[in-house]
C-alpha positions, 0 to 999 in steps of 0.5 A, spaced: 630 514 246 631 518 252 638 520 253 641 519 260 647 521 264 652 515 266 658 516 270 662 515 264 658 520 260 658 525 266 666 525 267 667 526 259 663 532 259 665 535 266 671 532 268 673 529 274 673 535 278 666 536 278 664 529 280 668 530 286 665 537 288 658 533 287 660 527 291 662 532 297 656 535 297 652 529 297 656 526 303 656 532 307 648 532 307 649 525 309 646 522 302 650 516 299 652 518 291 647 514 287 650 508 282 650 512 275 653 507 270 650 501 267 651 494 269 655 490 264 651 484 263 649 480 257 643 477 259 638 479 265 632 475 267 627 476 273 623 471 276 617 474 279 612 472 284 605 472 280 601 478 282 606 481 286 606 489 285 613 490 288 616 485 283 614 490 277 617 496 281 624 493 282 624 491 274 622 498 273 628 500 278 633 495 274 631 497 267 635 504 268 641 500 269 641 496 263 643 497 256 639 490 254 632 488 255 630 485 262 626 478 261 620 478 266 618 471 267 612 469 272 612 462 274 607 458 277 612 455 282 617 461 284 619 456 289 622 451 284 626 457 281 629 459 287 631 452 288 634 451 281 638 457 283 640 455 290 637 461 294 637 459 301 630 459 305 633 464 310 634 469 304 628 468 300 624 474 297 619 475 292 623 475 286 629 472 283 634 476 278 639 472 274 644 477 271 649 472 266 652 467 272 650 472 278 643 470 282 640 476 285 635 475 290 630 480 293 630 488 293 638 488 292 640 496 291 644 496 284 651 498 287 651 491 291 650 488 284 655 492 280 660 490 286 658 483 285 659 483 278 666 486 278 669 482 283 666 475 280 667 472 287 660 470 289 655 466 285 649 469 289 647 475 293 641 477 297 637 482 301 632 477 305 625 479 306 622 486 303 625 491 307 622 498 307 626 503 303 629 498 298 629 499 291 622 497 289 619 498 296 615 504 299 617 507 305 624 510 308 630 506 309 630 505 317 637 501 318 643 499 313 641 493 308 645 487 309 646 483 303 649 476 304 652 472 299 650 465 297 652 459 293 648 452 292 643 453 297 648 455 303 648 462 306 655 465 305 658 471 309 655 478 309 657 481 302 656 488 303 652 493 307 649 499 304 
């Protein structure tokens, strides 16, 4: 098994002072520090559109933040899965991820997922479409990613912008 650095492991090894220095460097260059912990979930299933390569790329991205196996399903009727989990039509993307009770639609960065899991205030979050530079998508990020909350087929507020 490949060893990877988590925020917890880094802090226990190098102490809080080192992370402040590293974060300061990143911020001064205009970059956001990356999420380096694991998502605290007991189940993880991704429902992907058959034949979509970016769904596989997103699954690869997500696996680095999970301590459990990611189940991957390729239903012939992906739309029925989205309806089952209450994803509004305006927020659709190519795959739907279910982490315990949280539904995640599209190429949502792990930082937003971690926030939603921690706050436990929404049943679903979505990054509509397939924006360039989002996890699993090629290209550069050209504008902030606006992630929306949703519940029972209804769009909620802007959850977070990254």
